[in-house]
C-alpha positions in Angstrom: 226.7 89.6 93.7 229.2 88.3 96.6 227.8 84.9 96.2 228.7 84.6 93.0 232.4 85.4 93.5 232.4 83.2 96.4 230.8 80.0 93.8 233.2 81.0 91.1 236.4 80.8 93.2 235.8 77.9 95.1 235.0 76.0 92.2 238.8 77.8 90.8 240.6 76.2 93.6 239.0 72.9 93.7 240.3 72.6 90.0 243.3 73.1 90.6 242.9 70.5 93.9 242.3 67.5 90.7 245.6 68.9 88.9 247.9 68.7 92.5 245.7 65.4 94.1 246.9 63.7 90.6 250.7 64.7 91.7 250.0 64.3 95.4 248.5 61.1 95.0 251.7 59.2 93.6 253.2 60.0 97.5 250.7 60.1 99.6 248.0 57.7 100.4 244.2 59.3 100.7 244.3 59.2 104.0 247.2 60.7 104.8 246.2 64.0 102.0 242.5 64.1 103.4 244.2 63.8 107.0 246.7 66.4 106.6 245.4 69.1 104.5 242.3 69.4 106.6 244.3 69.1 109.9 246.4 72.2 108.6 243.2 74.1 107.4 241.6 74.2 111.1 244.5 76.8 112.0 242.8 79.7 109.4 238.9 78.0 109.4 238.9 78.1 113.4 240.0 81.5 113.4 238.5 83.0 110.3 235.0 82.0 112.1 235.9 83.3 115.9 236.2 86.8 113.9 233.6 86.7 111.7 230.8 84.6 113.8 231.6 84.9 117.1 230.7 81.0 117.2 230.1 79.5 121.2 231.2 76.0 120.0 230.4 74.7 122.9 226.5 75.2 122.3 227.3 74.0 118.6 228.5 71.4 119.3 226.3 70.3 121.8 223.1 71.0 119.8 224.0 70.0 116.1 226.6 67.6 116.8 224.9 64.6 114.5 224.2 67.0 111.6 227.7 68.4 111.7 229.5 64.5 111.9 227.3 63.9 108.7 228.8 66.8 107.5 232.4 65.4 108.1 231.9 62.0 107.2 230.4 63.0 103.8 232.1 66.1 102.8 235.4 66.3 104.6 236.4 62.2 105.1 233.5 60.7 102.2 234.5 63.0 99.2 237.7 63.8 99.3 238.6 59.7 100.3 237.3 58.8 97.1 237.6 61.7 95.1 241.9 60.9 95.7 241.0 57.7 95.7 239.9 57.8 92.0 243.0 59.6 91.1 245.0 56.8 91.8 242.8 55.0 88.7 242.0 58.3 86.3 242.7 61.3 84.9 242.1 65.2 86.5 240.0 66.2 83.5 238.0 62.6 83.7 237.3 63.4 87.6 236.1 67.0 86.9 234.1 65.5 83.9 232.4 63.1 86.1 232.1 65.5 88.9 230.5 67.9 86.4 227.1 65.6 86.5 226.7 66.8 90.9 224.6 69.9 89.4 221.7 67.1 88.6 222.1 65.4 90.5 221.8 68.2 93.2 218.3 68.9 92.0 217.1 65.7 92.2 217.7 64.2 95.5 216.6 68.0 96.6 213.6 67.3 95.2 213.2 63.8 96.7 214.1 65.4 100.3 213.7 68.6 99.9 210.7 68.6 98.2 211.8 71.1 95.6 209.9 71.5 92.4 211.5 69.7 89.3 210.0 70.7 86.1 210.2 68.1 83.0 212.7 69.9 82.0 214.8 69.4 84.6 214.2 65.4 84.2 215.0 65.6 80.6 218.0 67.6 81.1 219.1 65.0 83.7 219.0 62.3 81.6 220.6 63.7 79.4 223.2 64.8 82.1 223.3 60.9 82.7 223.9 60.1 78.6 227.5 62.4 78.8 228.8 60.5 82.0 228.0 56.8 80.3 229.6 58.6 77.1 232.7 58.9 79.1 232.5 56.4 81.6 232.3 54.4 78.3 235.0 56.8 76.4 231.9 57.0 73.4 231.2 53.7 73.2 227.5 53.6 74.6 226.9 49.8 73.3 229.4 48.8 75.8 227.5 49.9 78.5 226.2 46.5 79.9 229.2 44.5 78.5 231.8 46.9 79.7 234.4 47.1 83.0 234.0 50.6 83.9 237.0 52.4 85.3 237.6 51.8 88.8 238.3 55.8 89.4 235.1 57.1 87.4 232.9 54.8 89.7 234.6 56.3 92.9 233.9 59.9 91.8 229.8 58.8 91.1 230.2 57.6 94.8 232.1 61.1 95.8 229.6 63.3 93.9 227.3 61.8 96.1 228.1 62.5 99.3 229.1 65.7 98.3 225.3 66.2 97.4 224.2 64.8 100.8 226.8 67.3 102.5 224.5 70.0 100.7 221.5 69.4 101.4 222.7 69.1 105.3 224.4 71.9 105.1 220.9 73.9 103.4 219.2 72.6 106.6 221.7 72.8 109.6 221.3 76.4 111.9 224.5 76.7 112.0 226.2 79.6 110.7 228.4 78.9 107.7 232.2 79.0 108.3 231.7 77.2 111.9 229.6 75.0 110.7 232.9 74.0 108.0 235.4 74.2 111.1 233.3 72.4 113.4 232.6 69.4 110.9 236.8 69.5 109.9 237.7 69.4 113.8 235.0 66.3 114.0 236.7 64.8 110.5 240.5 64.9 112.0 239.2 63.5 115.1 237.3 60.4 113.3 240.8 60.2 110.9 242.8 59.9 113.5 243.1 56.6 114.3 243.0 55.3 111.1 246.5 56.9 110.6 248.2 54.3 112.3 247.3 51.3 109.9 248.9 53.0 107.3 252.1 54.6 109.0 254.0 57.4 106.9 257.1 59.3 106.9 256.6 62.9 105.9 260.0 63.9 105.4 260.3 61.5 102.3 257.8 64.4 100.5 259.2 65.8 96.8 259.3 69.5 96.6 256.2 69.2 94.2 254.5 67.2 96.8 254.9 69.5 99.4 253.8 72.2 97.5 250.5 70.5 96.5 249.9 69.9 100.4 250.2 73.5 100.8 248.0 74.3 97.8 245.7 72.1 99.1 245.2 73.3 103.0 245.3 77.0 101.7 242.7 77.0 99.1 240.8 73.6 98.5 240.4 73.0 102.3 240.0 76.7 103.6 238.7 78.8 101.0 236.5 76.7 98.9 234.7 75.0 101.8 234.1 78.7 103.5 233.1 80.3 100.3 230.6 77.4 99.1 228.9 77.2 102.7 228.6 80.9 102.9 227.0 81.3 99.1 225.1 77.7 100.1 223.3 79.3 102.9 222.1 82.2 100.6 221.2 81.1 97.1 220.4 77.0 98.1 222.1 73.7 97.2 220.5 73.7 93.6 221.3 76.9 92.7 224.8 76.7 93.8 225.4 73.0 92.4 224.7 75.2 89.5 228.3 76.5 89.0 230.0 72.9 90.2 230.5 72.7 85.8 233.0 75.7 86.4 235.6 72.9 88.0 235.2 71.1 84.5 236.1 74.5 82.5 239.1 75.6 85.2 240.0 71.7 84.8 240.3 71.8 81.4 241.7 75.2 80.6 244.8 74.1 83.5 245.0 70.6 81.4 246.1 72.1 78.2 248.1 75.0 80.3 250.0 71.7 81.6 250.5 70.4 77.9 248.0 67.1 78.4 246.1 66.0 76.3 241.9 66.2 75.9 240.4 63.1 74.4 237.0 63.9 72.1 235.4 61.2 74.1 235.7 63.5 76.7 234.8 67.0 75.5 231.3 65.3 73.4 230.9 63.5 77.1 231.1 66.9 79.4 229.2 69.2 76.5 225.9 66.7 76.8 226.7 66.6 80.2 226.4 70.3 80.6 223.7 71.0 77.9 222.3 68.3 80.5 222.8 69.7 83.7 221.6 73.6 82.1 217.9 72.2 81.7 218.2 70.1 84.9 219.3 73.3 87.0 216.5 75.6 84.7 213.9 76.8 87.1 210.5 77.2 86.2 209.0 80.5 84.7 206.9 80.9 88.0 209.9 80.7 89.7 211.8 83.2 87.8 209.0 85.8 88.3 208.9 84.6 92.2 213.1 85.4 91.9 212.5 89.0 89.9 210.5 90.0 92.3 212.7 89.0 95.1 215.6 90.3 93.9 213.7 94.2 93.5 212.5 94.3 97.3 
């Protein structure tokens, strides 16, 4: 039950990240947004990890520096640079809809890499999710698949999905407590990003109130809370099961979009529905797996 609450809250905060990110990216580059939010998040992540997990960071970094570096490059740097870059070209709603393909991709790559089982129902669901995403990319005109110029932001979100899939798979196999893994990968990412800031000088005093509010939100909620909640849950339930909850990002983003008075296109509704239905079947366990999970729950 606790893991479900963690996953719901993580995705609620990430949905807000799409909306606030759209505002902030007009004032800061994706590089500066990524560096700033994660640099600030270390002020919370490191103390929280010490309080909850009591890690020996020297030993952790010595034994797992390569895996933690890969997690940082994929989940912290890669995903966020691509996400904020995408929001320069596409809407928060479209970005969240393309991101909804993530759970099906997790099942597919968990099958390829972790050798997790994949039924024909999962395969059909994965295919249906792909059709839904193509429906969104072509604005409802599937006949344009081979003759259209796709929105750059939507394509960047697909690349961001791949980064997140491999980030989660590495996190599942890493023998490091979840909050410590998050703090360590973030710290390494901040170090990796720092030299590149000199290529894009920026005057932080020029930020508007809206920009500052967005950065504070992204610092506290999507950065600290969501990543800690996500890694704690993935450690318990695995990337495939946790991936199902990523659908909530689309739901929460749609709600926030409507509250802000913005429109949702028919192609987004139809494509998003296909994606969500496909993800349901793509992540549906086999009957035997259901029985095994039920027995484990009873035990």
